[in-house]
N, C-alpha and C positions, 0 to 999 in steps of 0.2 A: 490090039485096038479093041478086041472083044472084052478084054479084062478092064480097060478104060471105061467103056459104056457100063459095065457091071457096077463099077465103083461110083460113077456118076448117078446111076439108077438108085442105088442103095442110099447115097447122100441125099437125094431128092426125096426118096421115100421117107426117110428119117425126118427130114425137115417138114414134109407135109403132115406127117403124123403128129409131130410136136405141136404144129399149128392147130390141129383138129382136136387135141386133148382137151376135154371140157374142164372148166374151173371147179375144183372140189373145195368146198368150204371147210376150213379146219375145224377139228373137233373142239378146240378152245373157244369157238365163237358161239354165242347164243343162237345164231342163224342156223347152225348145223343141226340143232335139235328139232327144227320145224318139219312137220309132216303136213301133208295136203289139208287145207282148211284151217291150219294153225297160224299164229301170228306172233310177232315180237314188236315192242314199242321202243322207239328211240325217242328221247327228249333231248334237246340241245338248248342250253342257255349261254348267250354270248352278249357282249356289250358293244354297242355301235354308236357312233356319233351321228346325228341326224337332226333335222328340223322337224317340227311338228306343225301341221295346219289345222286350224279349228275353224269350223263355220257354225254360226249361231243360228237359232230359229228366225231371228229378226233379219238375217241376211248378211250380217257382218262376218268378216273373215279375218283371222289373225295368224300370223306366222311367228314361230318362236325363233330365237337365235339358236345356233347348234348346240346341243347338249348331249351328254351321254345317256343312252337309254339301254335297258336290258330288254332283250328279245328272247322269248321262248318259243321254240318250234317243236312240233310233234310229228313223228313219222310212224305210220303203222305199216309194217312190212308183213305181207301175208303170202303164204305159199299156197298155190292152187295147182291144178293139174296142167296148166299152161306155163307155169314158172312162178315168178315172184311179182308182186304188185305193191306199190307204195301209195298210201293216202297221206297227203301232207296237210297239216293244220299249222296255224300260227296264232299266238295269243295277241292281245292288245299290247301296244307299245306303252310302257309305263316308265315314268321318270324313276330313277334309282331311289331307293333300293327295291329290288324285285324279290321280295321274300318268298315267293312261291317255290322257287326252285329247290330250296333245301328241304322241302317236304315231299318232292316227288317220289322219293323212294318209299314213302308210306302209302299214299293214295292220292289220286288226281281229284281236285275239286271242281265243281261246276262253274264256280265264280272265276275260275282261271280263263273262261271265255275263249276257248280254242274255236277258230273259224276254219272250216275246210277250204283249202285253196285249190287243190287239184288232186287227181288220182291218175297214175299211169303205170305201165309195166316197167320193171327193172331189167336191164340187160347184164351181161357178164361183167362189163366195165363198172357199173353201179354196184354190183355185189363185191367186186374186188375193192372198191372204194370203201364200203361199209366195214369190210374185214380189215382193211388196212388202218382205218381210223380206230377201230377197236383195239388193234395191236399197238398203235402208236400211243394210246392213252395210258396214263398211269393212274393207279388207284387213288382217289381223293383222300385226303387226311382232313383232320378237324380244322386245320388252318385254311383249307380251301373253301369251307362252308360259309365264311364271312362274305356277305354280299355288299359290294361297293362299286364304285366307278373302275376299280382295278380288278374286278371279278374276272377270274380266269375262265377261258372257254371250257365248258363242261358238257358231258354227254352221259346221260343215263340210259342204260339198255335193260329193258325189263320184259321178262316173259313169266307171266303169273307171279310166283313168289321168288323167282330167281332174278337178280339184277346185278348190274355193275354200274358203279358211279366212277367215271373216269375224268381226269383232267387232260385236256388236249392242248398241248403247247403249240403255239402258232395260230395263225387265223384260218383254220380249217372249219367252214361252214358247210354243213351237209347240203343246204338248199343250193348253195352256189356250186358244189361239186356234182350234185345229182341232176340239176335242172338247167344247166348251161351247155 
């Protein structure tokens, strides 16, 4: 009987220790190089079908029929003493083609009109999501750079002069994964 309790205790201890093991960001991720006060920027461009409502200065309002729009989102992931935080920005919705995404690897331009939407801390689940998306992506080729209504879901991860431009197969949108 004493042996039985020792085995059960050992099993429970191993299970509890496995649950308490903190998530370690893999060395292959640009997130792994962050030190306190440092940040990495994620840009995601994807195509969505949406309607657009426009209000004029004279008080008229118009609603378009559903069209394909490219949406570019920006996430600044910053590490500080308390953990990781994300600042989320979105650019104006623009009818295709959205030519700005092919230039993100060079330099962000002011006319891209990113507007800050929110800022909040990231938990372990969010960090796992960011790493999983980075691992899921494949390096973009020259054929992926053409911007059209068939544009693939793309992600650029940028830390100073280091960057990765990845094609993400599937409908994985960071804003839906992080903020829901």
